[in-house]
C-alpha positions in Angstrom: 7.6 -9.1 -23.5 10.8 -7.1 -23.0 9.7 -3.5 -22.9 8.9 -1.9 -19.6 5.8 0.0 -20.9 4.4 -3.2 -22.3 4.8 -5.0 -18.9 3.2 -2.0 -17.1 0.3 -1.9 -19.5 -0.4 -5.7 -19.1 -0.2 -5.3 -15.3 -2.7 -2.4 -15.5 -5.0 -4.5 -17.6 -4.7 -7.5 -15.2 -5.6 -5.3 -12.2 -8.8 -4.2 -14.0 -10.0 -7.7 -14.5 -13.5 -8.4 -12.9 -13.8 -12.0 -11.9 -14.5 -14.1 -15.0 -12.0 -14.1 -18.0 -12.7 -11.4 -20.6 -14.5 -9.0 -18.2 -12.7 -5.8 -17.3 -13.7 -2.7 -15.4 -13.0 0.9 -16.6 -11.5 2.3 -13.4 -9.7 0.8 -10.4 -12.5 1.8 -8.1 -15.2 0.3 -10.3 -16.8 -3.0 -9.6 -18.8 -3.6 -12.8 -17.2 -4.8 -16.0 -18.1 -2.9 -19.2 -18.1 -3.9 -22.8 -16.1 -0.8 -23.7 -13.2 -1.6 -21.3 -13.3 -5.3 -22.0 -13.0 -4.7 -25.8 -10.1 -2.3 -25.2 -8.4 -4.8 -22.9 -8.7 -7.5 -25.6 -7.3 -5.3 -28.3 -4.4 -4.2 -26.2 -3.6 -7.7 -25.1 -3.8 -8.9 -28.7 -1.5 -6.2 -30.0 1.0 -7.1 -27.2 0.9 -10.8 -28.1 -0.7 -11.7 -24.8 -3.9 -13.1 -26.2 -5.3 -15.6 -28.7 -8.1 -13.6 -30.3 -10.4 -16.6 -30.8 -10.2 -17.4 -27.1 -11.2 -13.9 -26.0 -13.9 -13.5 -28.6 -15.8 -16.5 -27.2 -15.3 -15.2 -23.7 -16.7 -11.8 -24.6 -19.6 -13.3 -26.5 -20.6 -15.6 -23.5 -20.1 -12.9 -20.9 -22.0 -10.1 -22.6 -24.4 -12.4 -24.6 -23.2 -11.1 -28.0 -24.3 -13.2 -31.0 
């Protein structure tokens, strides 16, 4: 990951993580993960090559009970 903006985006996403893998909050001051922010975090990480999609899909399914 050589570009400055890519590193900054991944750092922002990491700071929004809420405990368990695959759970992300919408805002820095938030304490509750949301499906919306978790999906966008997964998409951004995937596009930046920072995520294996199968791994994150199973995390989202288990955390948010999606079948």
